[in-house]
N, C-alpha and C positions, 0 to 999 in steps of 0.2 A: 382165461379167460379166454374163450375158441372167439375169433373171429371172422365173419363172413360179408362178401358185396351184395345186394340183393339191384335191379332195375329198377329204376321205379321213375313216377309223376311228385316228387318232391314238394310238394304244396298240398297237391291232397293230403300226400302219407301224414306231416304234418299235424293233420288236423285231423288223423287219423288217431293217429300216433300220441297228442293230446289230451284228447278226447279217454283212447285207453289206462291214458297216464292217470288219468283222475284212480283208481282203484287204490293207490298204490298211497301213502302217508308224505311222502319224499319222492319233491320232481324237482329240477332243476334246467330252466334253459337259458341257455344265450343264443344272438343273434346280432351280428355286425353290420348287417340291414343291408351290402357291399362295399361298406367306406372299406375300401382297404388302401395300409401303406407295407414298407418296410419292416412294417413291426409284427402285421396281424397272424394272428392263426390261428382265431377258431372263426368260421365259416359260420354253420347253422349248428346250433351242439347240444344233442338231450342227454341227461342225465337222470334216472327212475329204480326209485329202490336207494333202499338207504343198506347194506349188506355189513356196516359200522358204521356208526356213527358218536360225532363229537358236539359239545356242546358244553361253555361254558360262560358262568360272571365276572363281573369285576374281580382279581388275582394275584393267580398267574395263569392267566389268558394262555396269553403268549407262548408259555414255558412249558406249557400242557401241549398245546396244539401240536410243539415242535414232538414233542411223545410218540402222536397218535401218528404224523404225519412217517414219521421215518418209520413207523410200523409198515405201510403200507409202499418201498421202496416200484419206483414204474409205475406209480395206478395213477387218476386223472383222481381230485380229490378237490370239487368246488364246493360254496361254502360263501361264508357272508365274516365282517368284523363289524361291530360297534362303534359310533365314536366316544362312546360313555369309556373306552379300550386308556382311554385321553387319561382315566380316574391310575390305574395301575402305572397307568407310565410314570404318570407328574404326579406332585402333590396339589390334586386336585380331585375335586367332588362337584358331584348331580346334582341339585336336593328338589329340583322337581317331581310328579309324579312320572311312572310308566304304567298307560293306561294300557301301549301294547302288550305289551310282559316278550317282549324278540326276549334270546339268551345272547349276550356279546359278544356271543361268540357260537360260527353253529356248521360242521365241516361233516360232509360224509364220504363214504369208499359206495361209488353206485353199485348197483346190482346186473345194471344194464343201460348199458353206452352208445350215445347213436350218432353218430354222424350224416349230417343232412348235404348232400353234395348237388349239384346242379338236376343231373337224372339220375343217381341210385344214391344211395343210403349204404351206412359200416355200421353193421352190428355189431359191438362184443357185450358177447353177454355167457352163460356156461351153455345157452342153446339158440344159437343165434335166427333158427329155421324154426321153429316153436314162435320167439318171438315174434319174425313177420308179419309171419302167416296169421296172430292172432289180430296187430295193428291192421295187417291188409282186413277179415274180417268186422273189423269197428266201423261204426259209424261216423263219420265224418262228424268234428265237435260242433257244433250249434256258436252260430258267430253270433247270435243278440244276446243281448239280457239286461239284466236291467236292473237298474242303482235305486234303493229306497232310502234313504235321509236327507238333510241339511246342511251343507257344506257352512260353514262357518269361521271364521278369522278367529284364529284366541288374538286378534292383536290388533287392535283397533286402529286406525292410521294416528289421532291423536296420542296414544300409548306410544305406538313404532316411532312419529316425530319426537315422543320427547325422551328415549332407547337412546335413538341416532344421534341430541344434542346431546344428552350425555359423554355419551362414547367421541364423540369430534369435540369435547371437552378436554377431555383423555388424547386425546393426541393431539391439541394445541400445547400442556402440560405436555407432553414429550412419552409418556408413558409408552405409548404406542403409536403404530407410524399408519395401522392400517389396521380396518376388526371389519368381518364376515357377516351382520347382526342378522340373522335367518328366522322366520317365523312357518306359524304352525297353521293351518289348512285343516281342522276334522269336522269330523261327520262323528256323532252316539247315533249309536237306536240304525247302525245305520249295517244292509245287506245288499249284497255283490249275489244278486244267482247264478252268474258266473263270472268267477277272477281265469279263469282263462278263456275267454272273450276279452275280457275286461280290458286284458294284458294283449288280445292281438290289436283292440281298435285299439291302443292308446301307443302302442308299434305304426299303427298303417298312417295313423294320425303326428306321430310323431320318433318316424323312423333313425336311430343312432348308429353310433357306435358300435358300443356297452352297454345294449340292451341284456334284460333277464328276466325270466319270470321266476322265482320258489316259491315254493311250498312246504310248507314243517311239520307235517298234521293240521290244527287249525289256521295258519296263518300262513301270509300269502305279502311275496314283496314284486310288485311289476314299475319294473324298473326301465326311461330311457332317457338314463346320461350319456352326456358325450363326447366326457371326459374321463381316460384312463390313470391311475393314481399310480403306478407302480408300475411298470413290464420287468419281466424279467426273459434275457434271449441269451443261450448262454453263456460265457462271463458276462456278459453285458445291458447292467441294467438304466431302463427309460423311466423316466414321469414328462407328464408334458399338461402341467396348470392351462385352466381357465381362466382369466380376470379378460373383462371386457365384453360389454353383454348391447346389443341392439336390438328394437325388433327387424322382423320388415317387413319388406313397404307395399301399395296393397299397389302397384306397376313396375313395371321395368326398369324405370326412368327412378322412381321416389327410389327404388330398391336399392339398389346402387349408389345413390348419394347418397340415404345410409351408413352402406360399407363403408365407403369411403371414409364417411365423415369420422367411424370407428375408428380406420386406422392410423386415422390424426389426429385425435381425442387425448389430449394432456395428462386429461382424469385417467381414461381406461390404459390410456400408454405407463399414466404412472404406476395404478396400479399394481397391472403383470406386473413391471419390470421390477415390484417391491418381494410379488413373491416367488418371477424367478428368481431374485437372489437367495432368499428361503432356502428356496428347495433344492439350489446348489448348495447351501451350509449343509442341506439335512444328509444330501447325498454324499457330501464327506467322509459322512460320520459310514458310510457303505467303502468305498470308492480303494483304491487304489492307489498312492497322493498324484493328485497331477494329474490325474482323467477324467478331474469336471470339467465341462465343460457345456455351454446352449450353443445344438445343432441348428436348433428354428430362432431365431426368434419375431417375437411379431406374428404372428403368421394369423390369416384374418380366413374360419373357414362356413361351412351357411351350410342351415340347420332348413328342415321345415317350416321354424315361428323366429326365427334369431337365426342373427349373426354372433360369430365365435372371435375372440382373440385365444390363439395360444401360437407356448410356449414349449416346446422339447425341451427338454434337459437329459446329458445320460454321461453313464463311465463305467470304468472299468470294474469292477466285484470285487471286494477282497474277499479272498478265494479261501479263510481260518473265517468267515461269519458265516451258517445257518440260513436260511433263504428264511424263518422269522426272524431272523434278528433286522436284519434288512427291508423286513416290514416293520418290526418294532420303531427302526429307526426310526423310519423317513412318517411313521402316520401319525396323527393323522392329517387325509393328506392340507397341505399350506395354503393352498385357493379357495380352504373353506374357516380360516380357523382367523389369519393377516401374520403381524408381525409384529413387534417378538411374537412370534407363536407363544409360549406358555405366559402372558400377558394378555396376549388377543384372548384365546380364551378362557381366559380366571372372565374377562370384562365377560363377552356371550354370557357366559353360565348367570350371571350381575344383569345384568339385562334385557336376556330374553327369558321368554315367560313361559317356557315347555322344555321340556327335554327332544334332545333331540334325537338317539336310538340307532336305530338302522341310518338314519338320514345320516347323509355326512364323514360316516362311515366306507369300507369298502366293501363290495362285491367280486369274486372273481373264483379263480382256480388254482391250482397248481399240476405242472404236469406230467405225462408219463415219461420225458425226457429230463424233466428236470427242472424246464422256467415255471414261467408262473407269468398271473394277469391278475392284473384289478384294479377295476372303475375305481370313481367316486359315486361315493351314491347321492345323484341327483336327479331333480324329472320325474321324481320317486313315491308312487304310494306307496302304505303298510297299511295291512287290514288283519284288522284277529276274528276272523267270525265268529268261536265264542262270543269273546265280550260284544260279540258288533261296535268295533270299535274304529276310525277308517279317518287316516291322515298322510299327511302329507306336509312339507316344510317347501317352503326359497327362503334366499339370500340376498343379498349383495354387500359387495364390498368398501366400506366408509374411508376417504379418503378427508386429505385437508380441504379438496377443490371438492368436492361431497355435498350435493344440495339433496334435504331430504324426500324432496316430492317428489324427484326426477328416482331416486331411490329405493319408495313405495310401489314405482309405477314398476319397477325393472320386477321389484316382485311378483308383480301379477301379468307380467307379459309371461315371464317363467312359465308361469302356472295355470295358465291358457289351454295349453294339448289338455292338461288332466284332466281341467273343466270343463272342456269340451269333451270330453270320455265318459265322463261320469252325470254328463247337460245340465249342468248348474251353470251361474251367474251368480255376481257378486258384486 
């Protein structure tokens, strides 16, 4: 592909580009919303059109993805992995229905790749000038949208409490130490007039480091994820599990108090420490021996609607492994399962009453220089336009010290930005 740099106003260009991109079957946008650290790579990146596509369901998805990826060295390949791929990795199954009908894995080689910088864009395509001119001629995306439908919880309060107590009994028996119990909120006969505009509004309401929008034909992923699942930078692997959540305060003083309480809360700290141990164990399968380390422990980070407790675990990658093997060895993210991982996943399947699908999976990319970066799919709307089915999940970790009312309320706190974007109240 050719490459060209153009001077432009980035905000207006993105609105034009999203409107122009509607004519394509495949679109992917990543935005970091200004959250930058030593591992950051992408600020704002738009991939449009598919020269080649990879789509698979549970079976041999990881091995087949490696074959697909190996055909296109030194190219950007964005896509997603469903949580249900756990059934390929371990002896697990999921009996819940699949109304969204997303594939379990999807990646593509873009026809056009656009990097949006502060006052310029870099376009990679067969004809960058033609692409730039076409986008400049497009109207700005209309950022208004309508959602018709009614969002309902799949699990009412009494059923959640029953599931919570069942999992707590397993903890008391020593079957597990922690489990991430999730619940679905869904709308049938749901219509979103502009998924692109809905994404922009959710991103405005809840700007996060791993925000993404994906369109594959009639299916849409609208994500405001704050969590990194796994990244590769050179020969280093980085995972940043989130465990520990507090709501934002009504004023500066209350906000600081809630933040301080999170930092010292024994239950939240225990959650995080258990998952850090799980992630360390997962990373040993990918690491040069002796290189796994916790580089940040129990950091408190503030987002628009919540404070989060985040730790960072890293290692030097075993050079004999392929990228897809590394991801498979750690998938799905331990923050979305519990510990021990396999036992927790089995129990979550038993006591949850919906299929997670893309939720709890990973969205990200393989980059042209051999790196990769994947988020954890949380705070995410999934929408099948043809089936008129819209869904999102939230979850919280159950430990021996957890209280059902608090965890139930946390699920609704995590849902708040999405409900606001959809103009829904529960």
